[in-house]
GUPASE-157412 format. One line per 4 residues: number of its first residue (from 1); for each residue x, y, z of C-alpha. Coordinates in steps of 0.5 Angstrom, whole numbers, plus 500, padded with zeros to 3 digits. Each point is the difference from the previous one (the first is absolute). Last residue first. Example, Ala and Ser with C-alpha at 12.3 -4.5 7.8 and 13.67 -1.06 7.14 Angstrom:
BEGIN
2> 527/498/514 | 498/493/502
***
This chain:
BEGIN
443> 868/260/084 | 506/500/504 | 507/499/500 | 502/494/505
439> 493/496/500 | 498/503/493 | 507/497/497 | 499/494/504
435> 493/499/498 | 502/499/493 | 502/506/494 | 501/501/492
431> 495/505/497 | 503/507/504 | 497/504/495 | 508/503/499
427> 503/493/499 | 507/501/498 | 501/507/503 | 497/499/506
423> 504/493/500 | 505/504/501 | 498/505/504 | 498/495/505
419> 507/497/499 | 505/507/502 | 493/501/505 | 503/494/504
415> 506/501/500 | 501/500/508 | 497/494/500 | 500/498/508
411> 496/507/502 | 496/498/494 | 498/494/502 | 498/502/508
407> 495/505/497 | 498/495/495 | 497/495/505 | 504/493/501
403> 494/495/500 | 501/494/495 | 508/500/499 | 504/494/497
399> 501/502/493 | 501/507/502 | 506/500/504 | 501/504/507
395> 504/505/501 | 507/502/505 | 502/507/503 | 501/498/507
391> 494/503/503 | 495/499/493 | 502/492/501 | 496/501/508
387> 495/503/498 | 499/495/494 | 499/495/505 | 496/504/505
383> 496/501/494 | 499/493/497 | 499/497/506 | 494/505/501
379> 498/499/492 | 499/492/502 | 497/501/507 | 494/504/496
375> 500/494/496 | 499/495/505 | 504/494/501 | 505/500/492
371> 505/496/502 | 507/502/499 | 505/498/496 | 507/503/500
367> 505/503/496 | 506/504/503 | 506/505/496 | 505/501/502
363> 504/507/496 | 502/504/495 | 494/500/495 | 494/495/497
359> 494/503/498 | 499/503/494 | 497/506/499 | 503/503/495
355> 503/495/496 | 508/499/501 | 501/497/507 | 502/501/505
351> 508/498/502 | 500/492/505 | 495/498/503 | 501/493/507
347> 495/496/500 | 495/497/506 | 494/497/499 | 494/497/503
343> 496/495/499 | 498/497/507 | 497/506/502 | 496/503/506
339> 497/507/503 | 499/500/506 | 500/508/501 | 506/500/505
335> 503/494/496 | 500/505/494 | 502/505/504 | 506/498/503
331> 502/496/493 | 500/508/497 | 504/502/506 | 506/495/499
327> 500/501/493 | 501/507/500 | 505/499/506 | 504/495/496
323> 502/506/494 | 500/498/492 | 496/505/498 | 493/500/500
319> 496/495/494 | 493/497/501 | 495/495/499 | 494/498/504
315> 495/495/495 | 493/500/503 | 496/494/502 | 493/497/498
311> 493/500/503 | 498/494/496 | 504/495/504 | 508/502/501
307> 502/493/496 | 498/503/494 | 506/503/499 | 503/494/498
303> 496/499/493 | 505/495/497 | 505/497/506 | 507/499/495
299> 500/507/499 | 503/502/508 | 506/497/498 | 501/506/495
295> 507/502/499 | 505/494/503 | 495/494/499 | 498/502/492
291> 507/503/500 | 502/492/500 | 505/499/506 | 506/498/502
287> 502/499/507 | 503/503/506 | 498/501/507 | 503/504/507
283> 501/496/506 | 494/502/505 | 493/496/497 | 496/503/495
279> 494/496/504 | 500/506/506 | 499/506/496 | 494/496/495
275> 497/497/507 | 500/506/503 | 498/503/494 | 494/495/500
271> 497/500/507 | 501/508/501 | 496/500/493 | 494/496/504
267> 501/504/506 | 501/508/496 | 493/498/496 | 499/495/495
263> 493/497/500 | 497/507/501 | 496/498/494 | 498/492/499
259> 504/499/494 | 497/501/493 | 500/494/495 | 505/494/496
255> 507/503/503 | 504/497/493 | 506/495/500 | 506/501/495
251> 506/495/499 | 505/503/496 | 500/495/494 | 507/497/501
247> 508/504/500 | 504/500/494 | 505/495/502 | 507/501/503
243> 506/497/498 | 504/507/499 | 498/505/505 | 504/502/502
239> 505/500/494 | 494/504/496 | 500/506/505 | 496/502/506
235> 495/506/499 | 500/504/507 | 497/499/506 | 500/503/508
231> 495/498/505 | 498/503/507 | 497/496/505 | 496/504/506
227> 500/504/506 | 496/507/501 | 499/500/508 | 504/494/502
223> 503/505/506 | 491/500/502 | 495/499/494 | 500/494/497
219> 493/501/495 | 503/505/493 | 506/494/498 | 504/502/496
215> 501/498/493 | 507/502/496 | 501/501/494 | 507/500/494
211> 501/499/494 | 507/503/496 | 504/498/506 | 507/503/503
207> 500/506/502 | 491/500/502 | 502/493/503 | 503/505/506
203> 493/505/500 | 496/494/501 | 505/497/507 | 498/507/503
199> 493/499/498 | 500/494/503 | 503/501/505 | 497/506/503
195> 494/496/499 | 502/495/505 | 501/493/501 | 503/499/492
191> 499/495/496 | 504/498/494 | 499/499/492 | 504/498/495
187> 498/499/492 | 503/498/494 | 495/501/494 | 498/495/495
183> 499/502/492 | 507/500/498 | 505/507/498 | 495/505/499
179> 499/505/495 | 495/507/503 | 494/501/495 | 501/507/497
175> 492/503/500 | 495/502/494 | 493/501/503 | 494/500/495
171> 493/502/502 | 500/505/505 | 494/502/502 | 500/508/503
167> 503/504/504 | 496/497/506 | 503/494/499 | 503/499/507
163> 505/506/498 | 506/497/502 | 503/500/494 | 494/504/496
159> 503/506/501 | 507/499/498 | 497/498/494 | 496/505/500
155> 505/506/501 | 506/496/494 | 494/500/496 | 506/498/496
151> 508/500/503 | 498/496/505 | 495/496/497 | 494/502/496
147> 495/497/495 | 493/503/502 | 494/497/497 | 494/507/500
143> 493/499/503 | 503/506/505 | 499/496/506 | 506/497/498
139> 501/493/496 | 507/499/501 | 506/496/496 | 506/499/505
135> 507/500/499 | 507/497/504 | 498/498/506 | 505/498/504
131> 502/506/504 | 491/499/502 | 501/493/503 | 503/503/506
127> 507/501/502 | 505/494/498 | 504/500/506 | 498/501/506
123> 493/499/497 | 501/492/499 | 496/497/505 | 495/504/495
119> 497/507/498 | 493/502/496 | 499/506/496 | 493/499/502
115> 498/501/493 | 506/497/497 | 499/493/503 | 492/501/499
111> 501/500/491 | 505/495/501 | 494/495/504 | 501/498/506
107> 498/493/504 | 507/499/500 | 501/502/508 | 504/504/505
103> 503/504/495 | 505/499/494 | 506/504/497 | 504/499/494
99> 495/495/497 | 504/494/498 | 503/497/494 | 504/493/499
95> 496/496/495 | 499/497/507 | 496/505/503 | 498/504/493
91> 493/497/499 | 497/497/507 | 503/507/503 | 496/504/494
87> 494/496/503 | 501/502/507 | 501/507/499 | 493/501/497
83> 499/502/492 | 494/505/499 | 505/506/499 | 502/498/493
79> 507/497/500 | 505/504/498 | 509/496/501 | 506/503/502
75> 505/495/501 | 505/502/496 | 503/493/495 | 493/498/501
71> 496/506/497 | 493/498/502 | 493/503/496 | 493/499/501
67> 499/496/506 | 493/500/500 | 495/501/507 | 495/502/498
63> 494/496/504 | 502/503/505 | 500/507/499 | 491/501/505
59> 498/507/498 | 496/502/504 | 494/504/498 | 496/506/505
55> 495/502/501 | 500/506/504 | 502/502/507 | 502/493/503
51> 507/500/498 | 503/494/497 | 504/496/503 | 506/498/498
47> 504/505/506 | 495/497/505 | 504/497/505 | 505/494/499
43> 502/500/493 | 500/494/497 | 495/500/496 | 502/495/494
39> 500/507/495 | 495/505/501 | 500/506/494 | 495/507/503
35> 495/504/497 | 500/496/494 | 497/503/494 | 505/500/494
31> 504/495/505 | 496/493/496 | 502/503/493 | 508/501/502
27> 500/494/505 | 498/495/495 | 500/492/503 | 493/502/503
23> 497/501/507 | 495/506/502 | 498/499/507 | 493/505/502
19> 501/500/507 | 498/499/507 | 505/502/504 | 502/497/508
15> 503/502/506 | 505/497/505 | 503/493/495 | 507/501/501
11> 501/498/493 | 496/506/498 | 494/499/497 | 494/500/495
7> 494/498/500 | 496/499/493 | 496/502/493 | 503/496/494
3> 504/503/493 | 502/496/495 | 505/501/494
***
């Protein structure tokens, strides 16, 4: 077991906290003295950062990545919580198995996927990752390790799914994998010159396709505000991909330095958005792509978060009812605050997840990456957006959030008291915590 002092940040890099990070492949041992687990650090804000109230130890889960069992007949896999989605994919995609739900990066651990109850492009058919989790091993704040499921310690199980690591250390995860017919995805994409067009196409696609997503241009205004590209996909069958060779190793580049603050601004993002929109062309495009190309295009640029400079960026992701009006208002607010975003994701959501604090619910979700000008400006932008989202019965996603306050969060999550009661039951002395928990719930 190795312990060292180091500065940690979320993926948005707006805040850095010094902590003692313990690294070992024995999660059962190292979790006894840790106040928080951390995987690959892809939560955008302060969810995987320690509390500043007192000195704490953070447990790095990534060395604990062993697969403990796999049922080839039914696809039931059990693994340590530090196993990454990328490694899981590498080991199983050519054997005909794939994670039932994946987020926008493969650089996440199984424990992180449970803690955030991640969702993906297939949420309207597969719902959240937690729906496919069968059991968890969790060391709670009271020091005990619980084997929990929907039938055993179900309160802890459902509080841990989407609980952002605040109910205990996730040690092991058991889930049901999806059987896939090939390692290729057939994709269709089409460009639309209005938000109304994007909205209609996305709604139509959900009835015909298992995977759907849209990119929208947050810089466009007037009649073309919210124009974008709708992408739909499905796993290709063996006949369609006959003769296709396994793709060569993925090309990868790395951003070597922090770029100057302010380089990512409304002008430069406007140019990038315009280029990306017109690059697609007017015609519908069809092709076969790999999971890496379809699900994780940004992973080909390592440390891409450094393009925002040392001030960093924050992602705002919300879900609201699938109505055009609220999103037109949100985009208008976005432009009024001179915010800008190139990585802008628009998705349909299905039914609400099982987790007490699971984020997605029936509606449409929008996620935007916004450069930080000042922390006060980022907080005010978040507050203004939250006001609109609350007015339309929506809520924000904790895995992406950096600046929401506790009052707004409580209004968005009506089951918060129920979740807090479970947390106190298994951690009566409040030993598990994070900077995010302090921000939302107080010291």
